[in-house]
N, CA, C and O of each residue as an XYZ file, in Angstrom:
460
protein
N     -83.826    -12.709    -28.364
C     -84.477    -12.515    -27.070
C     -83.411    -12.224    -26.012
O     -82.401    -12.923    -25.926
N     -83.639    -11.226    -25.243
C     -82.730    -10.889    -24.144
C     -83.182    -11.651    -22.909
O     -84.324    -11.512    -22.472
N     -82.303    -12.443    -22.353
C     -82.623    -13.191    -21.144
C     -82.381    -12.265    -19.957
O     -81.298    -11.701    -19.800
N     -83.398    -12.123    -19.135
C     -83.297    -11.233    -17.983
C     -83.344    -12.050    -16.701
O     -83.316    -13.281    -16.726
N     -83.416    -11.361    -15.610
C     -83.467    -12.018    -14.312
C     -84.906    -12.330    -13.912
O     -85.229    -12.361    -12.725
N     -85.770    -12.560    -14.898
C     -87.182    -12.786    -14.673
C     -87.469    -13.869    -13.645
O     -88.373    -13.722    -12.822
N     -86.712    -14.950    -13.686
C     -86.967    -16.065    -12.783
C     -86.503    -15.782    -11.360
O     -86.843    -16.521    -10.437
N     -85.739    -14.729    -11.182
C     -85.151    -14.436     -9.888
C     -85.723    -13.149     -9.316
O     -85.536    -12.065     -9.869
N     -86.417    -13.287     -8.208
C     -86.918    -12.100     -7.531
C     -85.748    -11.367     -6.883
O     -84.634    -11.886     -6.821
N     -86.007    -10.187     -6.413
C     -84.979     -9.423     -5.704
C     -84.492    -10.220     -4.492
O     -83.300    -10.229     -4.185
N     -85.413    -10.879     -3.817
C     -85.067    -11.688     -2.650
C     -84.198    -12.884     -3.043
O     -83.240    -13.219     -2.346
N     -84.546    -13.531     -4.176
C     -83.735    -14.655     -4.664
C     -82.311    -14.206     -4.943
O     -81.352    -14.850     -4.519
N     -82.181    -13.101     -5.656
C     -80.851    -12.599     -6.015
C     -80.037    -12.277     -4.760
O     -78.854    -12.609     -4.676
N     -80.676    -11.632     -3.792
C     -79.972    -11.279     -2.546
C     -79.563    -12.533     -1.780
O     -78.443    -12.608     -1.274
N     -80.453    -13.512     -1.689
C     -80.159    -14.745     -0.959
C     -79.005    -15.507     -1.611
O     -78.116    -16.004     -0.920
N     -79.023    -15.598     -2.934
C     -77.955    -16.296     -3.653
C     -76.624    -15.577     -3.448
O     -75.601    -16.214     -3.198
N     -76.640    -14.261     -3.555
C     -75.415    -13.476     -3.397
C     -74.858    -13.593     -1.981
O     -73.655    -13.785     -1.798
N     -75.727    -13.479     -0.983
C     -75.286    -13.593      0.415
C     -74.731    -14.982      0.683
O     -73.724    -15.132      1.375
N     -75.390    -15.997      0.135
C     -74.898    -17.366      0.308
C     -73.486    -17.486     -0.239
O     -72.622    -18.078      0.408
N     -73.240    -16.936     -1.414
C     -71.899    -16.986     -1.998
C     -70.883    -16.284     -1.103
O     -69.798    -16.811     -0.854
N     -71.229    -15.117     -0.632
C     -70.295    -14.318      0.170
C     -69.917    -14.991      1.488
O     -68.844    -14.725      2.030
N     -70.776    -15.849      2.004
C     -70.508    -16.500      3.286
C     -69.707    -17.797      3.157
O     -69.389    -18.432      4.162
N     -69.387    -18.185      1.943
C     -68.673    -19.451      1.722
C     -67.167    -19.278      1.873
O     -66.635    -18.177      1.729
N     -66.496    -20.375      2.163
C     -65.030    -20.375      2.236
C     -64.464    -20.178      0.831
O     -65.177    -20.329     -0.162
N     -63.194    -19.844      0.758
C     -62.545    -19.668     -0.540
C     -62.588    -20.952     -1.359
O     -62.747    -20.905     -2.579
N     -62.447    -22.094     -0.699
C     -62.506    -23.378     -1.401
C     -63.873    -23.570     -2.056
O     -63.955    -23.965     -3.219
N     -64.929    -23.295     -1.323
C     -66.282    -23.439     -1.872
C     -66.506    -22.410     -2.984
O     -67.128    -22.728     -3.998
N     -66.014    -21.198     -2.811
C     -66.141    -20.183     -3.862
C     -65.458    -20.648     -5.150
O     -65.969    -20.422     -6.247
N     -64.308    -21.294     -5.010
C     -63.628    -21.830     -6.192
C     -64.445    -22.931     -6.854
O     -64.488    -23.023     -8.081
N     -65.094    -23.765     -6.048
C     -65.953    -24.811     -6.604
C     -67.160    -24.194     -7.319
O     -67.593    -24.692     -8.359
N     -67.691    -23.122     -6.763
C     -68.819    -22.422     -7.382
C     -68.379    -21.838     -8.724
O     -69.099    -21.940     -9.717
N     -67.195    -21.226     -8.747
C     -66.676    -20.693    -10.010
C     -66.510    -21.817    -11.035
O     -66.838    -21.646    -12.209
N     -66.006    -22.950    -10.589
C     -65.835    -24.105    -11.483
C     -67.190    -24.541    -12.055
O     -67.314    -24.774    -13.258
N     -68.196    -24.650    -11.195
C     -69.517    -25.089    -11.653
C     -70.122    -24.105    -12.652
O     -70.633    -24.519    -13.692
N     -70.070    -22.819    -12.351
C     -70.674    -21.833    -13.254
C     -69.922    -21.806    -14.584
O     -70.524    -21.595    -15.637
N     -68.615    -22.019    -14.535
C     -67.823    -22.077    -15.768
C     -68.158    -23.320    -16.583
O     -68.254    -23.257    -17.808
N     -68.335    -24.439    -15.906
C     -68.731    -25.662    -16.599
C     -70.125    -25.510    -17.214
O     -70.367    -25.975    -18.328
N     -71.033    -24.863    -16.495
C     -72.372    -24.626    -17.042
C     -72.285    -23.814    -18.329
O     -72.928    -24.146    -19.324
N     -71.499    -22.763    -18.306
C     -71.328    -21.941    -19.509
C     -70.699    -22.767    -20.618
O     -71.145    -22.722    -21.765
N     -69.666    -23.519    -20.276
C     -68.951    -24.333    -21.253
C     -69.862    -25.353    -21.940
O     -69.834    -25.492    -23.163
N     -70.665    -26.059    -21.154
C     -71.492    -27.125    -21.711
C     -72.832    -26.638    -22.246
O     -73.496    -27.361    -22.989
N     -73.237    -25.434    -21.885
C     -74.550    -24.935    -22.307
C     -74.677    -24.803    -23.817
O     -75.780    -24.870    -24.359
N     -73.553    -24.615    -24.495
C     -73.618    -24.423    -25.942
C     -73.752    -25.731    -26.718
O     -73.984    -25.710    -27.927
N     -73.609    -26.863    -26.037
C     -73.625    -28.122    -26.776
C     -74.590    -29.166    -26.210
O     -74.586    -30.309    -26.666
N     -75.405    -28.803    -25.239
C     -76.253    -29.834    -24.615
C     -77.372    -30.324    -25.525
O     -77.896    -31.421    -25.326
N     -77.738    -29.537    -26.503
C     -78.822    -29.963    -27.392
C     -78.440    -31.198    -28.203
O     -79.291    -32.044    -28.481
N     -77.173    -31.307    -28.581
C     -76.745    -32.384    -29.470
C     -75.760    -33.373    -28.862
O     -75.311    -34.295    -29.544
N     -75.422    -33.196    -27.606
C     -74.408    -34.054    -26.986
C     -74.910    -34.505    -25.615
O     -74.875    -33.741    -24.650
N     -75.375    -35.744    -25.539
C     -75.951    -36.256    -24.290
C     -74.978    -36.241    -23.128
O     -75.369    -35.935    -22.001
N     -73.718    -36.567    -23.378
C     -72.725    -36.573    -22.301
C     -72.587    -35.176    -21.722
O     -72.561    -35.014    -20.502
N     -72.497    -34.170    -22.573
C     -72.382    -32.789    -22.099
C     -73.673    -32.353    -21.400
O     -73.626    -31.558    -20.462
N     -74.800    -32.855    -21.838
C     -76.064    -32.537    -21.171
C     -76.050    -33.081    -19.741
O     -76.462    -32.396    -18.805
N     -75.575    -34.311    -19.582
C     -75.473    -34.880    -18.230
C     -74.523    -34.054    -17.368
O     -74.816    -33.771    -16.206
N     -73.386    -33.670    -17.942
C     -72.425    -32.863    -17.195
C     -73.009    -31.491    -16.835
O     -72.776    -30.974    -15.743
N     -73.765    -30.914    -17.765
C     -74.405    -29.629    -17.516
C     -75.334    -29.737    -16.308
O     -75.254    -28.928    -15.384
N     -76.212    -30.734    -16.318
C     -77.188    -30.855    -15.244
C     -76.550    -31.284    -13.924
O     -77.034    -30.912    -12.855
N     -75.479    -32.055    -13.989
C     -74.735    -32.366    -12.769
C     -74.214    -31.068    -12.142
O     -74.370    -30.841    -10.943
N     -73.600    -30.228    -12.964
C     -73.045    -28.970    -12.454
C     -74.122    -28.020    -11.977
O     -73.895    -27.263    -11.034
N     -75.283    -28.038    -12.599
C     -76.392    -27.202    -12.133
C     -76.826    -27.645    -10.732
O     -77.029    -26.809     -9.852
N     -76.968    -28.951    -10.526
C     -77.325    -29.468     -9.203
C     -76.245    -29.212     -8.178
O     -76.536    -28.873     -7.031
N     -75.002    -29.373     -8.586
C     -73.871    -29.124     -7.675
C     -73.823    -27.655     -7.269
O     -73.598    -27.342     -6.100
N     -74.030    -26.762     -8.212
C     -74.055    -25.329     -7.903
C     -75.176    -25.011     -6.923
O     -74.992    -24.241     -5.980
N     -76.322    -25.602     -7.153
C     -77.461    -25.408     -6.253
C     -77.099    -25.864     -4.840
O     -77.412    -25.175     -3.869
N     -76.450    -27.007     -4.717
C     -76.038    -27.509     -3.403
C     -74.980    -26.614     -2.757
O     -75.071    -26.300     -1.570
N     -73.989    -26.208     -3.527
C     -72.915    -25.372     -2.986
C     -73.435    -24.046     -2.448
O     -72.888    -23.492     -1.495
N     -74.498    -23.544     -3.071
C     -75.077    -22.280     -2.628
C     -76.202    -22.478     -1.614
O     -76.907    -21.529     -1.269
N     -76.368    -23.719     -1.135
C     -77.403    -24.038     -0.133
C     -78.794    -23.658     -0.609
O     -79.600    -23.119      0.149
N     -79.063    -23.949     -1.880
C     -80.323    -23.558     -2.505
C     -81.206    -24.760     -2.849
O     -82.026    -24.678     -3.764
N     -81.053    -25.852     -2.142
C     -81.746    -27.086     -2.531
C     -83.263    -27.024     -2.375
O     -83.964    -27.890     -2.897
N     -83.777    -26.035     -1.679
C     -85.234    -25.948     -1.517
C     -85.872    -24.965     -2.500
O     -87.025    -24.572     -2.322
N     -85.136    -24.572     -3.525
C     -85.653    -23.611     -4.505
C     -85.531    -24.131     -5.939
O     -84.918    -23.468     -6.776
N     -86.101    -25.303     -6.243
C     -85.942    -25.840     -7.601
C     -86.580    -24.953     -8.676
O     -86.162    -24.997     -9.833
N     -87.567    -24.163     -8.316
C     -88.243    -23.351     -9.327
C     -87.333    -22.286     -9.926
O     -87.565    -21.848    -11.053
N     -86.307    -21.862     -9.200
C     -85.405    -20.859     -9.772
C     -84.134    -21.478    -10.332
O     -83.356    -20.795    -10.998
N     -83.915    -22.759    -10.073
C     -82.718    -23.405    -10.590
C     -83.026    -24.274    -11.802
O     -82.304    -24.229    -12.798
N     -84.078    -25.053    -11.727
C     -84.388    -26.005    -12.795
C     -85.414    -25.478    -13.782
O     -85.295    -25.712    -14.985
N     -86.418    -24.769    -13.288
C     -87.504    -24.315    -14.149
C     -87.042    -23.464    -15.329
O     -87.503    -23.696    -16.447
N     -86.151    -22.488    -15.132
C     -85.725    -21.686    -16.285
C     -85.101    -22.529    -17.397
O     -85.381    -22.313    -18.576
N     -84.263    -23.479    -17.023
C     -83.604    -24.328    -18.014
C     -84.620    -25.247    -18.679
O     -84.609    -25.411    -19.899
N     -85.498    -25.847    -17.877
C     -86.524    -26.734    -18.425
C     -87.395    -26.000    -19.432
O     -87.697    -26.535    -20.499
N     -87.804    -24.776    -19.103
C     -88.656    -24.014    -20.013
C     -87.947    -23.705    -21.322
O     -88.551    -23.800    -22.390
N     -86.686    -23.340    -21.251
C     -85.930    -23.062    -22.476
C     -85.823    -24.315    -23.346
O     -85.960    -24.238    -24.567
N     -85.580    -25.454    -22.725
C     -85.469    -26.698    -23.483
C     -86.817    -27.075    -24.098
O     -86.887    -27.436    -25.272
N     -87.886    -26.990    -23.304
C     -89.210    -27.345    -23.827
C     -89.655    -26.428    -24.960
O     -90.388    -26.850    -25.854
N     -89.214    -25.180    -24.921
C     -89.547    -24.229    -25.980
C     -88.593    -24.324    -27.163
O     -88.731    -23.582    -28.135
N     -87.625    -25.235    -27.084
C     -86.650    -25.385    -28.162
C     -85.685    -24.220    -28.256
O     -85.162    -23.925    -29.331
N     -85.449    -23.562    -27.144
C     -84.578    -22.386    -27.132
C     -83.251    -22.697    -26.447
O     -82.806    -21.967    -25.562
N     -82.639    -23.774    -26.865
C     -81.336    -24.154    -26.296
C     -80.320    -23.022    -26.439
O     -79.437    -22.859    -25.597
N     -80.453    -22.246    -27.507
C     -79.517    -21.144    -27.768
C     -79.579    -20.057    -26.700
O     -78.656    -19.249    -26.598
N     -80.654    -20.020    -25.896
C     -80.756    -19.030    -24.827
C     -80.175    -19.517    -23.497
O     -80.044    -18.730    -22.559
N     -79.831    -20.781    -23.407
C     -79.294    -21.313    -22.150
C     -77.975    -20.628    -21.766
O     -77.806    -20.281    -20.597
N     -77.035    -20.420    -22.696
C     -75.810    -19.706    -22.295
C     -76.101    -18.302    -21.755
O     -75.428    -17.836    -20.836
N     -77.093    -17.640    -22.320
C     -77.461    -16.307    -21.834
C     -78.016    -16.397    -20.414
O     -77.750    -15.533    -19.579
N     -78.783    -17.439    -20.152
C     -79.323    -17.633    -18.803
C     -78.189    -17.876    -17.802
O     -78.228    -17.367    -16.682
N     -77.200    -18.640    -18.200
C     -76.052    -18.886    -17.321
C     -75.319    -17.575    -17.048
O     -74.827    -17.359    -15.941
N     -75.245    -16.699    -18.049
C     -74.638    -15.377    -17.830
C     -75.397    -14.589    -16.763
O     -74.787    -13.918    -15.931
N     -76.726    -14.671    -16.790
C     -77.544    -13.997    -15.773
C     -77.214    -14.560    -14.398
O     -77.008    -13.809    -13.445
N     -77.166    -15.866    -14.300
C     -76.861    -16.514    -13.025
C     -75.466    -16.111    -12.526
O     -75.283    -15.847    -11.337
N     -74.501    -16.066    -13.424
C     -73.141    -15.658    -13.048
C     -73.119    -14.215    -12.542
O     -72.409    -13.897    -11.588
N     -73.896    -13.351    -13.185
C     -73.954    -11.953    -12.731
C     -74.588    -11.844    -11.353
O     -74.174    -11.009    -10.549
N     -75.574    -12.668    -11.070
C     -76.193    -12.657     -9.741
C     -75.170    -13.073     -8.684
O     -75.054    -12.439     -7.635
N     -74.437    -14.138     -8.973
C     -73.439    -14.646     -8.027
C     -72.238    -13.700     -7.951
O     -71.615    -13.555     -6.899
N     -71.926    -13.066     -9.068
C     -70.778    -12.148     -9.189
C     -69.447    -12.874     -9.058
O     -68.561    -12.477     -8.301
N     -69.347    -13.937     -9.816
C     -68.099    -14.693     -9.877
C     -67.643    -14.684    -11.336
O     -68.467    -14.807    -12.242
N     -66.342    -14.539    -11.567
C     -65.866    -14.564    -12.956
C     -65.839    -15.988    -13.499
O     -65.714    -16.954    -12.747
N     -65.960    -16.095    -14.814
C     -65.765    -17.398    -15.439
C     -64.284    -17.759    -15.380
O     -63.415    -16.887    -15.383
N     -64.019    -19.043    -15.329
C     -62.661    -19.557    -15.439
C     -62.352    -19.616    -16.940
O     -62.810    -20.523    -17.636
N     -61.582    -18.658    -17.429
C     -61.324    -18.545    -18.868
C     -60.600    -19.760    -19.434
O     -60.872    -20.167    -20.564
N     -59.686    -20.341    -18.673
C     -58.964    -21.523    -19.133
C     -59.943    -22.673    -19.358
O     -59.839    -23.397    -20.348
N     -60.867    -22.836    -18.463
C     -61.871    -23.890    -18.587
C     -62.769    -23.643    -19.790
O     -63.060    -24.572    -20.544
N     -63.213    -22.404    -19.978
C     -64.072    -22.082    -21.119
C     -63.374    -22.320    -22.451
O     -64.009    -22.723    -23.425
N     -62.086    -22.074    -22.495
C     -61.336    -22.264    -23.744
C     -61.273    -23.715    -24.176
O     -60.959    -24.003    -25.331
N     -61.566    -24.631    -23.268
C     -61.575    -26.051    -23.630
C     -62.755    -26.378    -24.539
O     -62.711    -27.364    -25.275
N     -63.811    -25.560    -24.498
C     -64.984    -25.808    -25.321
C     -65.708    -27.071    -24.915
O     -65.476    -27.628    -23.842
N     -66.589    -27.511    -25.793
C     -67.354    -28.728    -25.506
C     -66.448    -29.928    -25.548
O     -66.901    -31.052    -25.333
């Protein structure tokens, strides 16, 4: 299954992108850290409770950093639906979609640490 930007309207994507662009360099670095951690932990949350907690912490932190706290349907719902459908394997693809919307690179050093 190809994960698309289905959960994100054109307005959502624009709002998220503009929010990122208006942040300080320090906040942008924190956003990059969060999205990298999400990618890193997304591959192991099904079988590792600690990584699942870290994944969801970073998802909430990313939402806060982007000033998106009033939009849980586009932040939590996609992940919840994938988990309820038993499609944990699609979560990393969803994080890739989110990263493309934000347009921030992954921190390769962080990703190399794995789960």
